[in-house]
GUMAR-424271 format. One record per residue (C-alpha): residue number from 1; x, y, z negated. Coordinates in steps of 0.2 Angstrom, whole numbers, plus 5000, padded with zeros to 4 digits. Example, Ala and Ser with C-alpha at 12.3 -4.5 7.8 and 13.67 -1.06 7.14 Angstrom:
! residues 2
(1,(5062,4978,4961))
(2,(5068,4995,4964))
***
This chain:
! residues 437
(1,(4944,5022,4915))
(2,(4960,5017,4927))
(3,(4966,5021,4943))
(4,(4961,5006,4953))
(5,(4971,4996,4966))
(6,(4967,4984,4981))
(7,(4977,4969,4982))
(8,(4971,4957,4995))
(9,(4954,4963,4997))
(10,(4948,4966,4978))
(11,(4950,4981,4968))
(12,(4960,4981,4949))
(13,(4963,4994,4938))
(14,(4980,4998,4939))
(15,(4987,4995,4922))
(16,(4979,4977,4920))
(17,(4988,4973,4939))
(18,(5007,4975,4934))
(19,(4999,4966,4919))
(20,(4995,4951,4930))
(21,(5007,4955,4942))
(22,(5022,4951,4929))
(23,(5016,4939,4918))
(24,(5019,4925,4938))
(25,(5035,4929,4931))
(26,(5049,4920,4919))
(27,(5055,4938,4911))
(28,(5048,4937,4894))
(29,(5065,4929,4886))
(30,(5071,4947,4892))
(31,(5074,4964,4879))
(32,(5058,4975,4878))
(33,(5069,4988,4891))
(34,(5071,4976,4903))
(35,(5052,4974,4904))
(36,(5049,4991,4902))
(37,(5062,4994,4918))
(38,(5051,4981,4926))
(39,(5034,4986,4923))
(40,(5039,5005,4930))
(41,(5046,4996,4948))
(42,(5028,4985,4947))
(43,(5016,4999,4944))
(44,(5025,5010,4961))
(45,(5023,4994,4969))
(46,(5005,4990,4961))
(47,(5000,5011,4969))
(48,(5005,5005,4985))
(49,(4989,4997,4984))
(50,(4980,5018,4979))
(51,(4971,5023,4993))
(52,(4971,5044,4984))
(53,(4995,5042,4981))
(54,(4999,5030,4990))
(55,(4995,5028,5010))
(56,(4983,5013,5009))
(57,(4995,4998,5011))
(58,(4992,4982,5011))
(59,(4997,4975,4996))
(60,(4993,4955,5005))
(61,(4997,4943,4988))
(62,(4987,4936,4976))
(63,(4983,4940,4960))
(64,(4980,4928,4945))
(65,(4973,4934,4930))
(66,(4978,4916,4923))
(67,(4993,4921,4923))
(68,(4992,4932,4908))
(69,(4977,4923,4898))
(70,(4986,4909,4897))
(71,(4999,4917,4887))
(72,(4999,4915,4871))
(73,(5001,4928,4859))
(74,(5018,4934,4854))
(75,(5023,4933,4873))
(76,(5003,4945,4878))
(77,(5007,4958,4863))
(78,(5027,4960,4873))
(79,(5022,4961,4889))
(80,(5005,4973,4885))
(81,(5018,4982,4873))
(82,(5033,4984,4892))
(83,(5016,4988,4902))
(84,(5005,5003,4887))
(85,(5022,5011,4880))
(86,(5027,5015,4898))
(87,(5007,5018,4904))
(88,(5007,5028,4920))
(89,(5027,5033,4923))
(90,(5029,5025,4941))
(91,(5048,5028,4952))
(92,(5052,5038,4970))
(93,(5063,5039,4982))
(94,(5062,5055,4993))
(95,(5039,5054,4985))
(96,(5036,5041,4991))
(97,(5035,5026,4977))
(98,(5048,5012,4978))
(99,(5044,4992,4978))
(100,(5049,4979,4965))
(101,(5066,4970,4970))
(102,(5074,4961,4959))
(103,(5090,4946,4958))
(104,(5093,4936,4942))
(105,(5111,4936,4941))
(106,(5122,4947,4955))
(107,(5137,4941,4948))
(108,(5148,4957,4947))
(109,(5135,4966,4964))
(110,(5121,4970,4971))
(111,(5120,4969,4988))
(112,(5116,4985,5001))
(113,(5097,4980,5009))
(114,(5103,4979,5028))
(115,(5114,4967,5023))
(116,(5101,4957,5015))
(117,(5086,4962,5025))
(118,(5092,4970,5042))
(119,(5086,4986,5039))
(120,(5090,5003,5027))
(121,(5083,5006,5012))
(122,(5091,5022,5001))
(123,(5086,5017,4986))
(124,(5094,4997,4988))
(125,(5112,5003,4989))
(126,(5127,4992,4982))
(127,(5130,4993,4965))
(128,(5147,4986,4958))
(129,(5138,4977,4939))
(130,(5147,4979,4926))
(131,(5139,4970,4914))
(132,(5131,4952,4923))
(133,(5144,4939,4917))
(134,(5147,4929,4934))
(135,(5139,4913,4936))
(136,(5142,4899,4948))
(137,(5137,4882,4953))
(138,(5138,4869,4965))
(139,(5128,4859,4978))
(140,(5130,4849,4992))
(141,(5122,4844,5009))
(142,(5126,4825,5016))
(143,(5133,4831,5032))
(144,(5145,4816,5034))
(145,(5160,4825,5037))
(146,(5171,4806,5027))
(147,(5191,4813,5027))
(148,(5191,4830,5022))
(149,(5202,4840,5010))
(150,(5189,4848,4995))
(151,(5191,4863,4994))
(152,(5182,4881,4994))
(153,(5181,4889,5013))
(154,(5175,4905,5017))
(155,(5170,4895,5036))
(156,(5166,4875,5040))
(157,(5175,4871,5057))
(158,(5160,4867,5070))
(159,(5148,4870,5056))
(160,(5150,4885,5047))
(161,(5156,4900,5059))
(162,(5158,4916,5061))
(163,(5154,4921,5045))
(164,(5152,4939,5042))
(165,(5153,4945,5022))
(166,(5151,4960,5014))
(167,(5163,4967,5002))
(168,(5157,4961,4985))
(169,(5159,4942,4998))
(170,(5140,4941,4999))
(171,(5136,4934,5017))
(172,(5128,4946,5031))
(173,(5128,4934,5043))
(174,(5136,4917,5050))
(175,(5134,4904,5065))
(176,(5128,4888,5063))
(177,(5133,4877,5077))
(178,(5127,4892,5090))
(179,(5115,4900,5081))
(180,(5115,4915,5073))
(181,(5108,4916,5055))
(182,(5106,4933,5044))
(183,(5113,4930,5026))
(184,(5093,4931,5017))
(185,(5089,4916,5031))
(186,(5103,4906,5029))
(187,(5098,4906,5012))
(188,(5084,4902,5016))
(189,(5084,4886,5029))
(190,(5096,4877,5014))
(191,(5085,4884,5000))
(192,(5098,4893,4990))
(193,(5101,4904,4975))
(194,(5113,4914,4982))
(195,(5116,4923,4997))
(196,(5134,4925,4993))
(197,(5141,4908,4995))
(198,(5156,4898,4999))
(199,(5157,4880,5007))
(200,(5166,4866,5000))
(201,(5176,4853,5013))
(202,(5168,4837,5007))
(203,(5150,4834,5012))
(204,(5149,4849,5014))
(205,(5150,4857,4998))
(206,(5142,4873,4996))
(207,(5148,4887,4979))
(208,(5138,4898,4973))
(209,(5140,4913,4968))
(210,(5124,4923,4956))
(211,(5109,4919,4957))
(212,(5096,4929,4970))
(213,(5097,4939,4987))
(214,(5105,4954,4975))
(215,(5093,4965,4979))
(216,(5089,4980,4965))
(217,(5088,4976,4947))
(218,(5102,4964,4941))
(219,(5093,4955,4926))
(220,(5103,4944,4917))
(221,(5115,4964,4921))
(222,(5099,4974,4915))
(223,(5097,4965,4898))
(224,(5115,4967,4893))
(225,(5113,4986,4895))
(226,(5098,4983,4886))
(227,(5108,4974,4870))
(228,(5118,4988,4872))
(229,(5107,5002,4869))
(230,(5102,5006,4887))
(231,(5083,5013,4888))
(232,(5073,5009,4903))
(233,(5075,5024,4915))
(234,(5095,5021,4911))
(235,(5093,5001,4917))
(236,(5081,5008,4934))
(237,(5093,5023,4938))
(238,(5106,5013,4936))
(239,(5102,4996,4949))
(240,(5089,5008,4960))
(241,(5100,5021,4969))
(242,(5095,5041,4969))
(243,(5077,5040,4962))
(244,(5066,5048,4954))
(245,(5055,5043,4938))
(246,(5039,5054,4935))
(247,(5023,5049,4926))
(248,(5007,5050,4935))
(249,(4994,5063,4931))
(250,(4980,5050,4928))
(251,(4966,5061,4927))
(252,(4970,5076,4942))
(253,(4968,5057,4953))
(254,(4955,5053,4945))
(255,(4948,5067,4951))
(256,(4955,5076,4964))
(257,(4960,5074,4979))
(258,(4981,5071,4982))
(259,(4987,5079,4998))
(260,(4975,5069,5006))
(261,(4967,5076,5025))
(262,(4948,5073,5031))
(263,(4945,5078,5050))
(264,(4925,5079,5053))
(265,(4919,5081,5069))
(266,(4902,5088,5071))
(267,(4896,5080,5087))
(268,(4892,5090,5100))
(269,(4891,5110,5104))
(270,(4890,5124,5117))
(271,(4877,5119,5132))
(272,(4881,5102,5127))
(273,(4865,5101,5114))
(274,(4864,5082,5110))
(275,(4849,5076,5103))
(276,(4835,5084,5103))
(277,(4819,5082,5088))
(278,(4810,5097,5078))
(279,(4829,5104,5079))
(280,(4842,5098,5091))
(281,(4857,5089,5085))
(282,(4872,5098,5090))
(283,(4864,5112,5075))
(284,(4863,5099,5061))
(285,(4880,5090,5066))
(286,(4888,5108,5060))
(287,(4878,5114,5046))
(288,(4880,5093,5038))
(289,(4898,5097,5042))
(290,(4899,5112,5034))
(291,(4891,5106,5018))
(292,(4902,5092,5016))
(293,(4916,5102,5021))
(294,(4914,5115,5008))
(295,(4910,5096,4995))
(296,(4927,5090,4996))
(297,(4938,5106,4996))
(298,(4928,5109,4980))
(299,(4938,5093,4975))
(300,(4955,5098,4982))
(301,(4953,5090,4999))
(302,(4961,5098,5015))
(303,(4948,5096,5027))
(304,(4950,5104,5043))
(305,(4933,5106,5053))
(306,(4937,5102,5076))
(307,(4922,5116,5074))
(308,(4914,5126,5066))
(309,(4905,5137,5076))
(310,(4891,5131,5089))
(311,(4904,5129,5102))
(312,(4906,5115,5118))
(313,(4923,5107,5114))
(314,(4927,5090,5125))
(315,(4931,5075,5119))
(316,(4950,5076,5125))
(317,(4950,5091,5117))
(318,(4941,5082,5099))
(319,(4956,5068,5098))
(320,(4968,5081,5103))
(321,(4964,5091,5085))
(322,(4965,5072,5078))
(323,(4977,5066,5085))
(324,(4989,5083,5083))
(325,(4983,5085,5064))
(326,(4983,5065,5058))
(327,(4972,5064,5042))
(328,(4969,5050,5035))
(329,(4952,5050,5041))
(330,(4941,5058,5053))
(331,(4922,5058,5054))
(332,(4911,5062,5070))
(333,(4896,5068,5060))
(334,(4879,5065,5074))
(335,(4862,5060,5074))
(336,(4851,5046,5082))
(337,(4836,5047,5092))
(338,(4824,5038,5099))
(339,(4806,5039,5111))
(340,(4796,5028,5098))
(341,(4797,5037,5080))
(342,(4793,5021,5068))
(343,(4814,5021,5068))
(344,(4823,5027,5058))
(345,(4840,5025,5048))
(346,(4860,5025,5048))
(347,(4872,5019,5055))
(348,(4889,5022,5060))
(349,(4901,5014,5074))
(350,(4920,5009,5071))
(351,(4933,5002,5081))
(352,(4936,4985,5082))
(353,(4948,4979,5066))
(354,(4946,4993,5059))
(355,(4945,4988,5041))
(356,(4943,5004,5032))
(357,(4935,5013,5043))
(358,(4920,5003,5041))
(359,(4923,4999,5022))
(360,(4920,5015,5019))
(361,(4905,5015,5033))
(362,(4899,5002,5023))
(363,(4900,5016,5011))
(364,(4891,5030,5021))
(365,(4875,5018,5027))
(366,(4872,5011,5007))
(367,(4872,5027,4998))
(368,(4865,5035,5010))
(369,(4847,5021,5009))
(370,(4851,5021,4992))
(371,(4851,5043,4988))
(372,(4838,5048,5000))
(373,(4831,5034,5005))
(374,(4835,5031,5024))
(375,(4838,5015,5032))
(376,(4850,5004,5034))
(377,(4853,4999,5054))
(378,(4872,4991,5048))
(379,(4888,4996,5057))
(380,(4894,4991,5075))
(381,(4908,4987,5082))
(382,(4911,5001,5096))
(383,(4923,5002,5111))
(384,(4921,5025,5112))
(385,(4933,5035,5116))
(386,(4937,5043,5100))
(387,(4939,5029,5092))
(388,(4951,5022,5102))
(389,(4962,5037,5107))
(390,(4960,5043,5091))
(391,(4976,5037,5084))
(392,(4973,5036,5064))
(393,(4955,5026,5058))
(394,(4938,5035,5060))
(395,(4921,5035,5060))
(396,(4905,5038,5072))
(397,(4894,5043,5060))
(398,(4873,5043,5066))
(399,(4864,5049,5050))
(400,(4849,5049,5052))
(401,(4835,5048,5068))
(402,(4829,5064,5072))
(403,(4815,5057,5080))
(404,(4811,5049,5065))
(405,(4792,5049,5056))
(406,(4801,5045,5039))
(407,(4819,5055,5044))
(408,(4813,5069,5051))
(409,(4811,5074,5034))
(410,(4830,5080,5031))
(411,(4830,5093,5046))
(412,(4826,5111,5032))
(413,(4843,5116,5024))
(414,(4838,5106,5008))
(415,(4838,5092,5019))
(416,(4857,5093,5026))
(417,(4864,5095,5010))
(418,(4858,5082,5005))
(419,(4862,5070,5017))
(420,(4879,5080,5017))
(421,(4881,5077,4996))
(422,(4878,5057,4998))
(423,(4893,5057,5013))
(424,(4904,5064,5001))
(425,(4902,5053,4986))
(426,(4905,5034,5000))
(427,(4923,5044,5003))
(428,(4925,5049,4986))
(429,(4922,5030,4980))
(430,(4933,5026,4996))
(431,(4948,5033,4989))
(432,(4944,5033,4971))
(433,(4937,5048,4966))
(434,(4927,5053,4951))
(435,(4914,5066,4963))
(436,(4904,5070,4948))
(437,(4908,5091,4949))
***
């Protein structure tokens, strides 16, 4: 069993996702150590979609297995070798997963991220590349500027002006007419292959040095490093500044929570009894919360309760705790009641557009139905104070109807344990953790 990653609302096994991602790129003519380096970077990117290791970043791109399945057998075998010989190995910078950046040919120097993207990424520092061969191409734009001498220029008066470059000659910014563009926007505007360009005043000629934006691994340089006997770790650390290359413990991540904090909020308390039935809501909610806490702690989850005894907390008190602790999630435990005893079931409330809480809510309600035959009354959008004011995703969960002719059978210690266990299994599923103890 492999770790699961979520990409564009679909789940993939980690190593397969890495294979599919790389198979869509034109890289299979490169040396094996280059492919291994790219496998580490791709895996690091894919893992951002794993809730237990990453921060549930949204990987908003499509992943298609057809690009891999359509490879011939030799190319498949080569790519699989690169991926599976680096299985579980990732790159981190300051304990955070790095992203995937490559440039085809940097022609002597990569770029600082802020000179290309407009913001600083610590591991994307300028590297004077000693391994790639200088690559120059020319392209022409018909701007009808006849009668001008042909020569490479830093700028073109009246067209490309106030050109700012870094030490390697890459364009950081320039003005086209009166409009200022970053180097990245300029490359995209003219559909160029590099941001290291000079101009030819004929029609308007553009000299392009290198291929790509100059960020991350220089593929041609990395290939030469591999030919000279450098391994994938040396390649990665040459182009990615200050990174750590580590192997994740998949078995731990599959079986235990990894630095996850969850707040459980037992509703009501003190002189706020909540709904009344065979037992009052405040007591049921607290008992379920305490059982749930113990189950999660057995899986190394950091669990906090807003209250662990029968005391009153205002909604603002609860909000203050949640916003101070900034958990990965909070769940507010409640029970429902109604005059008609034939009304039974569980339901939950989430804040609008909170996709994560909606997903977790659905898992909880489905589990309660599957495990305990508690009717699934659905996920609802609610503009409740605790959902609106909390700065993290949260769920208000109505576990069952304490007045229901079917649900009231859970109003006992065994029932509370079973409800807590069902919620626990859903939380484990959400984070990709095996729930068996």
